[in-house]
Every structure is written in C-alpha cells, then in structure tokens.
C-alpha positions in Angstrom: 18.9 -102.8 200.3 21.4 -101.0 202.8 22.0 -97.2 202.7 25.0 -95.5 204.3 23.3 -94.9 208.1 22.7 -98.5 208.1 26.8 -98.7 209.1 26.8 -95.4 211.2 28.1 -95.5 214.9 28.6 -92.2 217.1 28.3 -90.3 213.3 31.5 -92.1 211.5 30.3 -93.3 208.4 31.5 -97.0 208.6 31.1 -98.5 205.3 34.1 -97.5 203.7 36.1 -98.0 206.9 35.1 -101.5 206.7 35.8 -102.1 203.0 39.2 -101.0 203.5 39.6 -102.7 206.7 38.0 -106.3 204.4 40.5 -105.3 201.7 43.6 -104.8 203.6 43.3 -108.0 205.9 42.9 -110.1 202.8 45.4 -108.8 200.6 48.0 -108.9 204.1 46.8 -112.7 204.6 47.5 -113.4 200.8 50.6 -112.0 201.6 51.7 -113.4 204.6 52.8 -110.1 205.9 54.3 -109.5 209.3 53.5 -107.4 211.7 55.7 -104.3 212.4 57.7 -104.6 215.5 58.2 -101.4 217.7 60.8 -100.1 219.9 60.5 -98.1 222.8 62.9 -95.8 221.6 60.6 -95.3 218.4 57.4 -94.3 220.9 59.0 -92.6 223.1 61.0 -90.1 220.3 57.7 -89.9 218.3 55.6 -89.0 221.7 58.2 -86.3 222.3 58.3 -85.0 219.3 54.6 -84.9 218.7 54.3 -82.8 222.2 56.7 -80.2 220.8 54.8 -80.3 217.6 51.8 -79.7 218.9 52.8 -77.1 221.5 54.8 -74.5 218.5 52.0 -75.0 215.8 51.4 -71.9 214.0 48.9 -71.0 211.5 48.5 -72.8 208.2 46.9 -72.8 204.9 46.8 -77.0 204.4 47.6 -79.9 205.7 49.4 -82.7 203.5 49.5 -86.0 205.2 51.4 -88.2 203.5 53.7 -92.0 204.0 57.0 -93.3 204.2 56.5 -94.9 200.9 55.9 -91.7 198.8 59.6 -90.6 199.5 62.3 -91.2 196.5 65.9 -89.9 196.6 66.5 -87.4 194.3 70.3 -85.7 194.7 71.1 -86.8 197.9 67.4 -85.1 198.9 64.6 -87.1 199.9 61.5 -85.9 198.0 57.7 -86.8 198.6 57.0 -87.9 195.4 53.1 -87.3 196.3 53.1 -84.1 198.1 55.9 -81.8 197.5 55.0 -80.5 194.4 51.8 -79.0 196.1 54.0 -78.0 198.7 56.5 -76.6 196.5 54.0 -74.6 194.4 51.7 -73.2 197.7 54.9 -72.2 199.6 56.1 -73.8 202.6 55.6 -71.7 205.1 51.5 -72.2 204.3 52.3 -76.1 204.7 52.0 -78.5 207.6 53.0 -82.2 207.0 52.1 -84.9 208.7 53.2 -88.6 208.9 51.4 -91.4 210.0 54.2 -94.0 208.5 55.3 -95.6 212.0 58.9 -96.0 211.3 60.8 -93.2 208.9 63.2 -93.9 206.6 66.9 -91.9 206.8 67.7 -89.0 204.4 67.4 -85.1 205.1 63.8 -84.3 203.2 63.5 -81.3 201.3 60.0 -80.6 203.0 60.6 -81.9 206.6 57.3 -83.3 208.0 55.8 -81.5 211.2 55.8 -84.9 213.4 54.7 -88.8 213.1 51.5 -89.0 214.9 51.3 -92.5 214.7 52.1 -93.4 218.1 49.7 -90.9 220.2 47.1 -92.1 217.7 47.5 -95.8 219.3 48.3 -94.5 222.3 44.9 -92.5 222.7 43.1 -95.0 221.4 44.2 -97.8 224.4 43.0 -94.7 226.5 39.5 -94.3 224.9 39.3 -98.3 224.8 37.3 -98.1 228.2 35.4 -95.0 227.5 34.1 -96.4 224.3 33.0 -99.4 225.4 29.2 -98.3 225.3 29.5 -98.4 221.8 31.3 -102.2 221.6 28.2 -103.6 220.6 27.0 -101.3 218.0 30.3 -101.7 216.1 30.6 -104.9 216.3 27.2 -105.9 215.2 27.6 -103.2 212.1 30.8 -105.3 211.5 28.8 -108.8 211.4 26.0 -107.3 209.0 28.7 -106.0 206.9 31.1 -109.3 206.8 27.8 -111.6 206.4 26.4 -109.2 203.4 29.2 -108.5 201.7 32.0 -111.7 202.2 30.1 -114.7 203.0 33.4 -116.0 201.5 36.1 -114.9 203.8 33.6 -114.4 207.4 35.7 -116.5 209.2 38.8 -114.8 208.4 36.8 -111.2 208.9 34.9 -111.7 211.6 38.1 -112.3 214.1 39.1 -108.7 213.4 39.2 -106.6 216.9 37.0 -104.3 215.4 36.6 -102.3 218.0 39.7 -101.8 219.0 40.3 -100.2 215.3 37.6 -98.2 216.0 38.9 -96.4 219.0 42.1 -95.6 216.9 39.7 -94.2 214.9 38.2 -92.0 217.2 41.5 -91.5 218.5 42.9 -90.0 215.3 40.1 -88.4 215.0 40.2 -86.4 218.3 43.8 -85.4 217.9 43.7 -84.0 214.1 40.4 -82.7 214.9 42.8 -80.6 217.7 45.7 -79.9 215.2 43.1 -78.1 212.6 41.9 -75.8 215.3 45.3 -75.2 216.0 46.3 -74.2 212.7 43.2 -72.7 211.0 44.1 -74.9 208.4 41.1 -74.3 205.1 42.7 -77.3 203.0 43.4 -81.4 203.9 45.4 -83.0 201.5 45.3 -86.7 202.0 48.1 -89.0 200.0 46.4 -92.6 201.0 42.5 -92.2 202.1 42.7 -95.8 203.4 44.6 -95.8 206.5 42.7 -96.0 209.7 44.8 -92.9 210.6 44.1 -90.8 207.5 40.3 -91.8 207.9 40.0 -90.2 211.4 41.6 -87.2 209.9 39.1 -87.1 207.1 36.4 -87.1 209.6 37.7 -84.4 211.6 38.2 -82.4 208.8 34.6 -82.5 207.2 33.6 -81.8 210.8 35.8 -78.8 210.7 34.2 -77.6 207.0 37.5 -78.1 205.6 38.0 -79.3 201.5 39.5 -82.7 201.5 41.5 -83.5 198.7 43.1 -87.0 198.1 46.2 -86.6 196.0 46.6 -90.5 193.8 49.4 -92.2 194.2 49.4 -95.4 192.4 46.6 -96.9 190.5 43.0 -96.3 190.3 40.2 -98.8 189.2 37.0 -100.5 190.0 39.4 -103.8 190.8 41.2 -102.2 193.6 39.8 -102.7 197.3 39.6 -98.9 197.7 37.0 -98.0 195.1 35.2 -101.5 194.8 32.6 -100.0 197.6 30.8 -97.5 195.2 29.5 -101.1 193.7 27.8 -101.7 196.9 26.6 -98.7 198.4 25.5 -95.3 197.2 27.9 -93.2 199.1 27.5 -89.7 198.5 28.5 -87.0 201.6 30.0 -89.8 203.3 32.6 -87.8 206.1 35.4 -90.6 206.0 35.8 -90.2 202.2 37.5 -87.3 200.9 35.6 -84.5 198.7 37.6 -83.8 196.1 40.1 -86.7 194.2 42.6 -85.3 192.3 44.2 -87.7 189.9 47.1 -87.9 186.7 44.8 -88.7 183.8 41.3 -89.9 182.8 41.8 -93.2 183.0 42.4 -93.6 186.5 38.5 -91.9 187.5 37.4 -95.3 188.2 33.9 -94.8 189.7 35.0 -91.4 192.0 31.5 -89.5 190.7 29.4 -91.6 191.8 30.4 -91.2 195.7 33.1 -87.4 195.6 34.5 -85.5 192.6 37.5 -85.0 190.8 40.1 -82.8 188.7 42.9 -84.2 186.1 45.9 -82.4 187.6 48.2 -84.3 185.0 51.7 -85.8 186.6 52.9 -83.5 188.7 55.6 -85.0 190.4 57.1 -85.5 186.6 56.6 -82.0 186.4 58.6 -81.1 189.8 61.5 -82.9 188.5 61.7 -81.8 184.9 62.1 -78.8 186.6 65.2 -79.3 188.3 67.1 -80.1 185.0 69.2 -83.3 186.5 71.2 -85.3 184.3 71.8 -88.9 185.5 75.2 -90.4 185.3 75.9 -94.2 184.1 74.2 -96.6 186.7 76.7 -99.3 185.3 80.4 -99.9 184.5 79.9 -100.1 181.0 77.3 -98.9 178.0 74.6 -101.3 177.3 72.5 -101.1 173.7 69.4 -101.0 175.8 67.8 -100.8 178.9 65.3 -102.6 180.6 63.0 -101.2 183.7 61.7 -103.9 185.7 58.7 -103.1 188.4 58.0 -105.0 191.3 55.1 -105.6 193.7 54.0 -107.1 197.0 52.0 -109.6 195.0 54.7 -110.3 192.8 57.6 -110.9 195.3 61.3 -109.1 194.7 61.3 -111.5 191.1 64.7 -112.0 191.6 64.9 -115.7 190.0 62.8 -114.1 186.9 65.3 -111.3 186.6 68.2 -113.4 186.6 66.7 -115.4 183.4 65.8 -112.0 182.3 69.5 -111.1 182.5 70.6 -114.1 181.1 68.9 -113.9 178.0 69.3 -110.5 177.3 73.1 -109.7 177.9 73.6 -106.8 176.3 70.4 -105.1 178.1 70.9 -103.2 181.4 68.2 -104.3 184.1 67.0 -101.7 186.5 64.6 -104.2 188.8 63.0 -101.5 190.5 61.4 -102.4 194.0 58.0 -101.3 195.2 58.6 -98.8 198.4 57.2 -101.4 201.2 59.6 -103.9 199.7 62.8 -102.3 200.3 64.4 -103.2 203.4 67.7 -104.9 204.3 66.1 -108.2 204.3 64.8 -107.6 200.6 68.1 -106.1 199.3 70.2 -109.4 200.7 68.6 -111.5 199.2 68.6 -109.7 195.5 72.7 -109.6 196.3 72.4 -113.6 196.7 70.5 -113.9 193.4 72.0 -111.0 191.6 75.1 -109.0 193.4 77.6 -110.8 190.4 75.2 -110.1 187.1 77.2 -107.1 185.8 73.8 -106.2 183.2 71.5 -105.7 186.6 70.9 -103.0 189.1 68.6 -102.5 191.7 70.0 -100.2 194.4 70.1 -97.1 193.4 66.7 -97.6 191.3 64.7 -98.8 193.8 65.1 -95.4 195.5 65.6 -92.6 192.6 63.0 -90.8 191.4 60.7 -92.4 188.6 60.7 -89.6 186.4 64.6 -89.4 186.7 64.8 -93.6 185.8 61.9 -94.2 183.0 63.4 -92.2 180.6 66.9 -94.0 180.5 64.5 -97.2 179.8 63.8 -98.9 176.3 60.7 -100.9 177.4 59.0 -101.9 181.3 58.4 -104.9 182.5 55.9 -105.6 185.3 52.8 -107.3 187.0 50.4 -104.6 187.3 52.5 -101.8 188.7 51.2 -98.1 188.4 54.5 -97.7 187.0 52.7 -98.5 183.6 50.4 -95.3 184.2 53.6 -93.3 184.2 56.1 -94.8 181.8 53.1 -94.1 179.0 53.2 -90.9 179.9 56.9 -90.1 179.3 56.5 -92.0 176.5 57.7 -95.9 177.4 55.8 -98.8 176.4 55.1 -101.6 179.1 54.5 -105.6 178.8 52.8 -107.5 182.0 52.7 -111.1 182.7 50.0 -110.5 184.9 46.0 -111.5 183.5 44.8 -108.7 186.8 46.6 -106.1 184.3 44.0 -107.0 181.5 41.6 -105.7 184.1 43.0 -102.9 185.6 44.2 -100.9 182.0 42.4 -102.1 179.4 42.8 -98.3 178.2 46.6 -99.0 178.0 46.2 -101.7 176.4 43.4 -100.9 173.7 46.1 -97.5 173.1 49.0 -100.0 173.1 50.7 -98.9 175.3 50.6 -101.8 177.3 51.2 -105.6 176.4 50.7 -108.7 177.3 53.3 -111.7 177.2 52.6 -115.2 178.7 54.6 -115.6 181.6 56.1 -118.7 180.1 58.0 -116.8 177.8 58.4 -113.4 179.6 61.4 -114.0 181.5 63.3 -115.5 178.4 62.3 -113.5 175.5 64.8 -111.6 174.1 63.6 -108.2 173.9 66.0 -106.9 171.8 68.2 -108.4 169.2 
C-alpha cells in the first residue's frame, strides 16, 4: 500500500499531478487532439506583458487563476463565468486575475486579466531544465512506479511521457507564482481549473505561503472524472498540490472531496451574477417557433453536425440552439458547421456558442446532450435534459432519479419528434 510520501520529490506531492497527467494524456489521445502552435509574436507579447505586470504589482486580497474556456459574451462584453462573480462581490481593486491559457479570445473583458503567464512559465522551465537534472532520476522512478502500479493497461503509452520536462514546468510555475504572491501580499488563491500543471504549481506556492486555496467548480465533478478518481487510490489529505477547499454548485457535485479536502456549497454564482443584469434576449431566428431545443456538445461527442441536421429535419417546428463546448469554438469547427447546417433555417450555432448559458437555457424547452455539465445548469433553471450517453448514467444518477435527466437510445435520439 502506497502513501503520498512515496510520490514526493523536491517537496511536491506528485500523486495528484501524475493522475492529472495520465488522465489528460489518455483523454487527448482518444480525442486525437493536436498540439498548440505557438507564434513568436505571442511569446514576445506574453513576456513583455508579464514583465510590465510584475514590476507594477500592487497589494491585493485575492488572486484568481482562470482560463479562456470560461469566457462568455454578454452584451458585447466578455465575462468569466467562474471567477468574475467573485471579483464583482469582492471588488476589482482587491483582486488579481491571472490567465494560464496560451491564446486569448478577442473581446473587451469586464474584469481584465492582469497577465497571461503561460509562456514565462515554459521559458523558465526550459532554463531550469539543466539545474534540476539532479532530480531527473527520482522523478522518472516515481512516474514508473505510478504507471506500473495504477495504469498497467496503458503503461506503454504513458511511459513515453517526458515527465521530467513537465516537472520542470511545475517547478517554474511554483517559482513565478511564489514571487507574485509575495509582491501582492494576497491572502487567498482561487483557481478555476485545479488540474493544469501551471495551476498546480500555483497551489504549491500558495500552500508554502500559507494562503487559503479554493477551487471554483467549472463543470461536472464526479468520481468517474479523471480529476477525482485519485481519491479511491490513496489517502491524499494535506497534499500541497490540491486545493484546501472546493466551492460547489450543489451537493451532487461533491464527488469524494471530503476524503482529501473540504467543500462548501455556494450555489450557481454565475446564474445569480447574470440574473442581476436584467437582460432581455432578442430572437435568434427570423421566425418564431412553437418550441426550442438546446443541444450541447463535448470534445468526446464531436460537433454533432450530422446529428443536429437530422434533428432539425425531424423537428421543423422547433428552433434548435447548438452550443459547442468552449474548446471546440474555433474557425475550423464553425466552417464545418457552416457546411452542414448553414442553410437550415431552424438551427443556430454561432450566437448559441458564445452567449452565457443562464441567458440561453431559459429560452429552451428541453436540453439534449451526451454528458455535459449543462445538465446541472439546466436542472437549476428548471429545464429537463435528455441524454444518449451511458456515461451520463454514471455521472448523474441523482438527476436520473429526480427525473431531471432521462436516457433515450441513440438509435431514436436524433430522429425523435420531441414536440408534436
């Protein structure tokens, strides 16, 4: 039986890190994701921006680390659905917002990120590489022990991972974030994605500085999700690479958090944030329909272009909103949808993929999906969801039991006439 100390190098508790790396590696392989292409101008701008930001850091109460995938558009303004409600409540002047995404989405931000520090982290990681070589063997032995003990089925693939390079970026992120914490004199660190290498480095630095560390829920949380499976394998209480507290939408999202951390149910803070704006949405279509259907995608489901095409033909009296997962919103995806759906009058996918969900969901009568976390948000707003995925049955048993989610075989799902 292992303990977290068996996976500790240079004082980093690495078991959660290894779990995230393995989970992401296997998921991305399955989805056949391509690597991000960097441009020299991106690197130069990011470094210049970071240096300017670092020199002029002022004292702040809280640091927020977020992602581009959290951005949604409300009245021609980009809002971060995870952290902006907290910044609004705690005052912008007391908040420092950092972004770890490699590429920025265009648009004016309500609460602008102070800096994007991904490139500085990677560059410092490369500089640290020769200086950390002393620990290379320890890291590789630790990784091999982990893979051979917990991932025998996929070990040939996982043992190809350059784990030492990742470790260098982890150390780099901790060094940079440690200095930001010192200069800002912050007391709290909020993170929207606790399982990226950069964020884990920030969590480690925050633990060392005795900050309160809080993870803000941004999607589905279940024991079936790779980011929470580790709780079944090891006692990770007190790990310096995990948040001390999780803020949740509801009790159903608690997974097995109490085995390694604590949680507080805060409700749907972004829904409340949007509700206070009192926004009226204009019709997305050229005509009114008797009913409206929301379809949400995920990377694992693909764009569902052919499926929505069939759905539209079977439901001519319904307006269909196709909302892409944030990671799918790009020019290539939109071009594919243009080819399949561009001429279908009762399908809308461009505005539906950028507007805030609390504004879009109330316009709809039902929600169709695989196992998107939109199931949780739809239930909160009184809209029933239907799924074609067996995985949803594993992820959302409480919603099935409470009749907020229903399963229908994919054989009938897309050709079903949802409203007579």
